[in-house]
DRENTORDREN-56542 format. One record per residue: residue in three letters; x, z, y of N, C-alpha, C, O in turn. Coordinates in nm, 2 decimals. Last residue first. Layout:
BEGIN
  code     n.x     n.z     n.y    ca.x    ca.z    ca.y     c.x     c.z     c.y     o.x     o.z     o.y
   ala       X       Z       Y       X       Z       Y       X       Z       Y       X       Z       Y
...
This chain:
BEGIN
  code     n.x     n.z     n.y    ca.x    ca.z    ca.y     c.x     c.z     c.y     o.x     o.z     o.y
   phe    2.05    2.60    0.20    1.92    2.68    0.23    1.94    2.82    0.17    1.84    2.90    0.19
   asn    2.26    2.39    0.33    2.26    2.52    0.25    2.14    2.60    0.29    2.13    2.65    0.40
   phe    2.25    2.04    0.31    2.22    2.16    0.38    2.22    2.28    0.28    2.19    2.26    0.16
   ser    2.29    1.82    0.15    2.41    1.87    0.21    2.38    2.00    0.29    2.47    2.07    0.34
   met    2.03    1.74    0.06    2.12    1.80   -0.03    2.25    1.86    0.03    2.31    1.95   -0.03
   phe    1.86    1.60    0.22    1.87    1.75    0.25    1.97    1.82    0.16    2.00    1.94    0.17
   glu    1.85    1.35    0.12    1.90    1.37    0.26    1.91    1.51    0.30    1.98    1.54    0.40
   ala    1.74    1.37   -0.13    1.88    1.35   -0.12    1.93    1.38    0.02    2.04    1.43    0.04
   lys    1.50    1.64   -0.17    1.53    1.50   -0.14    1.68    1.49   -0.11    1.74    1.58   -0.06
   leu    1.43    1.89   -0.21    1.52    1.84   -0.30    1.56    1.69   -0.28    1.64    1.63   -0.35
   leu    1.23    1.94   -0.03    1.36    2.00    0.00    1.47    1.95   -0.09    1.59    1.96   -0.06
   phe    1.01    1.83   -0.16    1.06    1.77   -0.03    1.20    1.82    0.00    1.28    1.74    0.04
   lys    0.98    2.00   -0.38    1.02    1.86   -0.40    1.07    1.79   -0.27    1.17    1.71   -0.28
   asp    0.91    2.23   -0.24    1.03    2.23   -0.33    1.07    2.09   -0.35    1.19    2.06   -0.33
   ala    0.67    2.14   -0.12    0.78    2.18   -0.04    0.91    2.18   -0.12    1.01    2.14   -0.07
   leu    0.51    2.10   -0.35    0.55    1.99   -0.27    0.66    2.02   -0.18    0.75    1.94   -0.15
   gln    0.50    2.37   -0.44    0.56    2.27   -0.53    0.60    2.14   -0.44    0.71    2.09   -0.46
   arg    0.35    2.48   -0.23    0.49    2.53   -0.26    0.56    2.43   -0.34    0.68    2.40   -0.32
   leu    0.11    2.34   -0.26    0.19    2.33   -0.13    0.33    2.38   -0.16    0.43    2.31   -0.10
   ser    0.03    2.44   -0.50    0.06    2.30   -0.49    0.14    2.28   -0.36    0.23    2.19   -0.37
   asp   -0.01    2.71   -0.43    0.09    2.68   -0.53    0.13    2.53   -0.52    0.24    2.49   -0.53
   ile   -0.22    2.68   -0.25   -0.10    2.74   -0.20    0.01    2.70   -0.30    0.13    2.67   -0.26
   ala   -0.42    2.57   -0.42   -0.38    2.50   -0.30   -0.24    2.55   -0.25   -0.15    2.47   -0.22
   phe   -0.45    2.78   -0.61   -0.41    2.64   -0.65   -0.36    2.56   -0.53   -0.25    2.50   -0.54
   ile   -0.55    2.98   -0.44   -0.42    3.00   -0.51   -0.37    2.86   -0.56   -0.25    2.83   -0.54
   ala   -0.80    2.87   -0.37   -0.70    2.90   -0.27   -0.56    2.91   -0.33   -0.46    2.86   -0.27
   ile   -0.92    2.86   -0.62   -0.90    2.73   -0.55   -0.79    2.76   -0.44   -0.70    2.67   -0.43
   met   -0.93    3.13   -0.69   -0.86    3.04   -0.77   -0.83    2.90   -0.70   -0.72    2.84   -0.73
   leu   -1.10    3.23   -0.48   -0.96    3.27   -0.49   -0.88    3.17   -0.58   -0.76    3.14   -0.54
   asn   -1.32    3.08   -0.29   -1.29    3.10   -0.43   -1.14    3.12   -0.44   -1.06    3.03   -0.41
   pro   -1.31    3.04   -0.01   -1.36    3.16   -0.06   -1.34    3.19   -0.21   -1.33    3.30   -0.25
   his   -1.00    2.90    0.11   -1.13    2.88    0.04   -1.18    3.01   -0.01   -1.10    3.09   -0.06
   ser   -0.77    2.87    0.25   -0.86    2.98    0.29   -0.99    2.97    0.22   -1.09    3.03    0.27
   gly   -0.66    2.64    0.16   -0.59    2.77    0.13   -0.67    2.89    0.17   -0.64    3.00    0.13
   val   -0.81    2.44    0.26   -0.83    2.48    0.12   -0.77    2.61    0.09   -0.81    2.69    0.00
   his   -0.71    2.43    0.53   -0.85    2.45    0.50   -0.88    2.51    0.36   -0.95    2.60    0.34
   cys   -0.44    2.38    0.48   -0.48    2.50    0.56   -0.63    2.54    0.53   -0.66    2.65    0.51
   phe   -0.47    2.13    0.35   -0.42    2.25    0.28   -0.45    2.38    0.35   -0.47    2.48    0.29
   his   -0.56    1.97    0.57   -0.64    1.99    0.45   -0.60    2.12    0.37   -0.68    2.20    0.33
   asp   -0.34    1.98    0.74   -0.47    2.03    0.79   -0.56    2.06    0.67   -0.63    2.16    0.66
   ser   -0.15    1.87    0.57   -0.13    2.01    0.62   -0.26    2.06    0.67   -0.30    2.18    0.64
   leu   -0.24    1.60    0.54   -0.23    1.70    0.42   -0.22    1.84    0.47   -0.29    1.93    0.41
   leu   -0.23    1.50    0.80   -0.35    1.50    0.73   -0.35    1.61    0.61   -0.44    1.69    0.60
   gln    0.05    1.53    0.84   -0.05    1.59    0.94   -0.19    1.60    0.87   -0.25    1.70    0.88
   trp    0.16    1.38    0.64    0.17    1.52    0.64    0.07    1.59    0.73    0.02    1.70    0.70
   ile    0.11    1.12    0.73    0.05    1.16    0.60    0.05    1.32    0.60   -0.05    1.38    0.56
   met    0.26    1.11    0.96    0.12    1.09    0.97    0.05    1.14    0.84   -0.06    1.20    0.85
   gln    0.52    1.16    0.84    0.46    1.25    0.94    0.31    1.23    0.96    0.24    1.33    0.97
   trp    0.55    0.93    0.69    0.54    1.06    0.62    0.48    1.16    0.72    0.40    1.25    0.68
   val    0.58    0.74    0.89    0.46    0.73    0.80    0.44    0.87    0.73    0.33    0.92    0.73
   phe    0.82    0.83    1.00    0.71    0.81    1.08    0.58    0.81    1.00    0.48    0.88    1.04
   arg    1.00    0.82    0.78    0.96    0.95    0.84    0.84    0.94    0.93    0.75    1.03    0.92
   ile    0.91    0.61    0.51    0.98    0.64    0.63    0.92    0.76    0.70    0.81    0.79    0.69
   arg    0.86    0.76    0.19    0.82    0.66    0.29    0.90    0.70    0.42    0.96    0.81    0.43
   glu    0.89    0.95   -0.01    1.01    0.86    0.03    0.98    0.76    0.13    1.06    0.68    0.17
   met    0.65    1.07   -0.06    0.75    1.14    0.02    0.87    1.05    0.07    0.93    1.08    0.17
   asn    0.46    0.96   -0.23    0.48    0.89   -0.10    0.58    0.97   -0.01    0.59    0.93    0.11
   leu    0.43    1.11   -0.45    0.47    0.97   -0.47    0.50    0.90   -0.34    0.57    0.80   -0.34
   asp    0.33    1.35   -0.34    0.46    1.35   -0.42    0.51    1.21   -0.43    0.63    1.18   -0.41
   ala    0.08    1.27   -0.25    0.19    1.32   -0.15    0.33    1.31   -0.22    0.42    1.27   -0.16
   val   -0.04    1.20   -0.48   -0.02    1.10   -0.38    0.09    1.14   -0.29    0.17    1.06   -0.25
   glu   -0.06    1.46   -0.60    0.02    1.35   -0.67    0.05    1.24   -0.57    0.16    1.19   -0.57
   val   -0.22    1.59   -0.42   -0.08    1.64   -0.45    0.00    1.53   -0.51    0.12    1.51   -0.47
   leu   -0.45    1.44   -0.44   -0.38    1.45   -0.31   -0.23    1.49   -0.33   -0.14    1.44   -0.27
   arg   -0.53    1.50   -0.70   -0.49    1.36   -0.67   -0.41    1.36   -0.53   -0.31    1.28   -0.52
   gln   -0.61    1.76   -0.66   -0.50    1.73   -0.75   -0.44    1.59   -0.72   -0.32    1.57   -0.72
   leu   -0.83    1.72   -0.49   -0.72    1.80   -0.44   -0.59    1.77   -0.53   -0.48    1.76   -0.48
   ser   -1.00    1.58   -0.66   -0.94    1.51   -0.55   -0.82    1.58   -0.49   -0.73    1.52   -0.44
   phe   -1.05    1.80   -0.85   -1.00    1.67   -0.89   -0.93    1.60   -0.78   -0.81    1.56   -0.79
   lys   -1.16    2.04   -0.83   -1.03    2.03   -0.77   -0.97    1.89   -0.80   -0.86    1.86   -0.76
   arg   -1.49    2.15   -0.74   -1.40    2.07   -0.82   -1.27    2.05   -0.75   -1.26    2.03   -0.63
   pro   -1.69    2.45   -0.76   -1.60    2.36   -0.68   -1.51    2.28   -0.77   -1.46    2.33   -0.87
   asn   -1.96    2.56   -0.83   -1.87    2.49   -0.92   -1.78    2.40   -0.84   -1.80    2.27   -0.85
   glu   -2.08    2.71   -0.62   -2.10    2.75   -0.76   -1.99    2.69   -0.86   -1.94    2.75   -0.95
   lys   -2.02    2.58   -0.39   -1.98    2.72   -0.40   -1.99    2.76   -0.55   -1.91    2.85   -0.59
   asn   -1.91    2.28   -0.30   -2.00    2.33   -0.40   -1.95    2.48   -0.43   -1.85    2.49   -0.50
   glu   -1.69    2.20   -0.14   -1.81    2.27   -0.08   -1.91    2.33   -0.17   -1.98    2.42   -0.14
   leu   -1.51    2.05   -0.28   -1.49    2.20   -0.27   -1.60    2.27   -0.21   -1.60    2.40   -0.21
   glu   -1.60    1.79   -0.25   -1.60    1.85   -0.38   -1.58    2.00   -0.38   -1.64    2.07   -0.46
   glu   -1.56    1.76    0.03   -1.70    1.76   -0.03   -1.70    1.82   -0.17   -1.79    1.90   -0.20
   lys   -1.28    1.77    0.03   -1.36    1.88    0.10   -1.50    1.88    0.05   -1.56    1.99    0.03
   ser   -1.22    1.54   -0.11   -1.18    1.67   -0.16   -1.26    1.78   -0.10   -1.31    1.88   -0.16
   val   -1.32    1.35    0.06   -1.38    1.36   -0.07   -1.35    1.50   -0.13   -1.43    1.56   -0.18
   lys   -1.13    1.39    0.27   -1.28    1.40    0.30   -1.35    1.43    0.16   -1.44    1.51    0.15
   cys   -0.89    1.32    0.15   -0.91    1.46    0.20   -1.06    1.49    0.22   -1.11    1.59    0.19
   leu   -0.94    1.05    0.10   -0.93    1.14   -0.01   -0.94    1.29    0.03   -1.00    1.37   -0.05
   asn   -0.93    0.96    0.36   -1.06    0.96    0.29   -1.05    1.04    0.17   -1.16    1.10    0.13
   glu   -0.66    1.00    0.42   -0.76    1.06    0.51   -0.89    1.06    0.43   -0.96    1.17    0.44
   ile   -0.54    0.85    0.22   -0.52    0.99    0.22   -0.63    1.06    0.31   -0.68    1.16    0.27
   phe   -0.62    0.59    0.31   -0.65    0.64    0.18   -0.64    0.79    0.17   -0.74    0.85    0.12
   lys   -0.50    0.58    0.56   -0.64    0.57    0.55   -0.69    0.63    0.42   -0.79    0.70    0.41
   val   -0.23    0.58    0.48   -0.28    0.69    0.57   -0.43    0.69    0.56   -0.49    0.80    0.55
   ile   -0.22    0.35    0.33   -0.19    0.48    0.27   -0.25    0.59    0.35   -0.30    0.69    0.30
   ala   -0.28    0.15    0.53   -0.36    0.17    0.41   -0.34    0.31    0.35   -0.44    0.37    0.31
   asp   -0.06    0.17    0.70   -0.19    0.19    0.75   -0.29    0.22    0.64   -0.38    0.31    0.65
   gln    0.16    0.10    0.53    0.15    0.23    0.59    0.01    0.26    0.64   -0.03    0.38    0.63
   asp    0.04   -0.07    0.23    0.12   -0.06    0.35    0.09    0.07    0.42    0.01    0.15    0.38
   met    0.08    0.00   -0.12    0.00    0.00    0.00    0.09    0.00    0.12    0.20    0.06    0.13
């Protein structure tokens, strides 16, 4: 996908994820899981595009991280941690001492 298409795709996937999570009795994590996968696969895009993607994702993760269902919130925070770990393992950061 080109940069405009991937940003639009993630924007709409965030909307679908929000709708799935609004069901208080049985919230679904399917789209949230796909967002994590899409983020992982698109980390290597140029910084400008990744910044647009990350803006959408960070807003969504903030929303989901405060979900009333504790299991959903924990899943979101854990997914965010995993994405951060993968991001920090990118080759361009290997020379930094964390």
